[in-house]
N, C-alpha and C positions, 0 to 999 in steps of 0.2 A: 841777768837779762832773759835767759829763758825762762825764770818763774815769771816773768811779765807778758811773755808770748803765750803761755799754757793757757790762761782763759780765753784769749782772742782765739787760738786753735779749736779750743770745745767749742766754741760758739760756732764758728764755721762748720764743723762736722755736724752739730745738731741741725744747722740750717740747711746742709745741702742734702737733697732728696737721695737717700741710698736705695736704690733700686734691688740690690743684693739683698736687703734686710727685708723687704717686702714681702707678705705672705703670698703663697703659692696662689696663682688665679684658678688655675685646674690642675688637680692632681700635682705632678712636679713641674708643671710649666709656669712660668712665670715672665709676664710681659717685660721687655727690656733686656733679656740675657741674649749673648750670642748663640749662634747656631750650633758652635761646636759643644756648648753645653747642656744641650738637648739631650734628652735620655736615649740610648741607643737599645734598648729592650723593652718589651711590653706594650709595643704599638705594631701594627700590621697593615697591610693594603695601603701603604702611601700612595698618593695620586695626586693629580692636579685637580682642585676643587672646579676649576671652570672648564676643565677637558680632561675627564676622567678616564679618557682612554690612555692618558699617558702616566704611566706607572714609575714611582720612584723607588730605589732601593735604599736611600739615606735620606736624612733632612736636608744634607748638604747638595742634593741634584734639585733644589727648589728653583733654581734659574730656568729650568724646563717648563715650568707653570707659567701661562702667560698673566702680565699684570691685571688686576682688576682695577675697579673705579677709584681706590684708594692709592694705586700704584706699586701694589703689594703683591706677591706671589702668594696665593692660596693653595696650601696643601692638606688634603683631607685624610684622614686614617682611621682606624678602627682600633679599639683595645684588645689586646692579644687575649683570648679566653684561656689559654693555656698558664697564665699568671694570676687568673681569678679563681680559686678553689670553691669559692661561695655560689658560683653558678653552678655547679654540679648538684648543689643542695638546695636550692631554691631559684626558681626561675625568673624572680624579681630583680637578680642579680646579673641575668643573662645580657649579653651584648654591651655595646657600648652606651653608658647610663650617665646623667649628670643629675645629682641629687635624685635619683631615681628613676628619671625621666630619659626613655630614650632618645639619642640625640644624634646630630650630623655636627662634627666639629671640625674647624681648619684653623691651622696656625697660618698667620699673615706674617709673611717674611719680607723684610725691605732688602734692597740693593746694600744696604749698611751691613748686611750678614747678622742681622738681629731680629728677635721675636718682637715685631713691631705692633702685634694685635692677634687676639684669638677670637673666631666667631662661632658661636654655639647656636643651633637652632634645634628646636624640637623636632622629632621625626613626624614628618605627616603621614607615614604609611604603619604607625604603629598600632596596637589594639584600641578599639573604640572608646574604653573607659580611659585610657591613659591619654589620649589624644583630647577627651573632654577635660582635663585636668592640667593640658599642657600650658595654659594661660597664667596657671599659677607659679611655673617655674619662673617667669619673670619678677615675680615678688620675692622669690629666694634668692634671687641673683642680686636685686636691689638691697636687700637685708645685708648681703655677704660684704657689701661696700658700704655698708651704714644707711641707715635711713633717712637721714638728715641730708639735705643739700640737693635733692633731686628737683629738677623742673620738669613737670607733666603736662601733656594736652591729652585730653580725651575727645575724640570726634564722635559727632552724633552718628547715628545711623545712616548710611547711604541708601541710594536706590538699588532695591532688590538685596537688603540686608535686615536680619530679624533676629532678636535674641535667642538664645540656645537654653532651653528650660527656664526662660525669665530672665537671664543673664546675657548682657549684652557687654562686651570689652572691644574697645578699638583704642589704643592707648600708645603713647609715644613717650617716653622719659629720657631725660640726659642729665649727666653729673660729671663735673670735671674736678680732679684733684691735683695735687702737685706731680702725681705720677701716673695717674690714669684720665683718659675719658672714655666714659661710659655711656652707650646707647642701649636702652631696652624697651622693645616693643612686644605689646601683648594682644592677641585678638582671639574673640569667641564670637560667633556669629555664623547664621546659617541663611541660605538663599531659599525663599519660599518655592521658587521652580524645581528644585532639587531635591533628590530623596534625602529623608530625616538624616542619615548616617553621612552624607556628603556635606557636612558642616566644616567651617574654619575654626582650628583651635590649635594655637601656637604661642610660642614664645621665641622671641628672636635677640640675643645678647650680643654685643660688639664690644670687645675690651680691648681700647688702644692707648698706645702712648700719646700724651697731648702734644699738640703742635710743636710747642717749645722744645720738648724732647727728642721729637722725630726730626727737627731739624740739626741735632747734634751729631 
């Protein structure tokens, strides 16, 4: 009897989305894992992303943070420089960076005590040459999750928007897999009535569990 069940069990195991086997979304962070599994070292300055004055000692204090529009508690943080020896040798490794781009990161934690999402925004206050390249980070994020299956919409220049160095980007992309709902926005444009250095150059990446898994 058991030998008849083995192929059925194998098929069920292959069909079920195994979140624990998913590649990490960011460093050790993997959307879908429980809060108690989050790393206890390597990260500092935990705070509520939507109420920065509220500081947290550990990830488990996420309930002190207000719920955002998604109904999740957003916890911001920085990489601990003490755990990054490369920063002492090369300033291109300094600070909190993702794919070399200075970034603002927040873990999105639900009342289910689970990491339901990660929000990564390029830092708008970084050096000029990095801000000018920040729109490329969104392409790297899309590539990380596979180049196929994205639905993208390019918005034409709005009133008071013009290209930067001949390049205009105002793009919204989404992709849903069995275990992720991904939203990537990229922007590069200037306002003609503003100084040349005051342009918009950014990427915004939202990594979420799909609605089907959020409900579980």
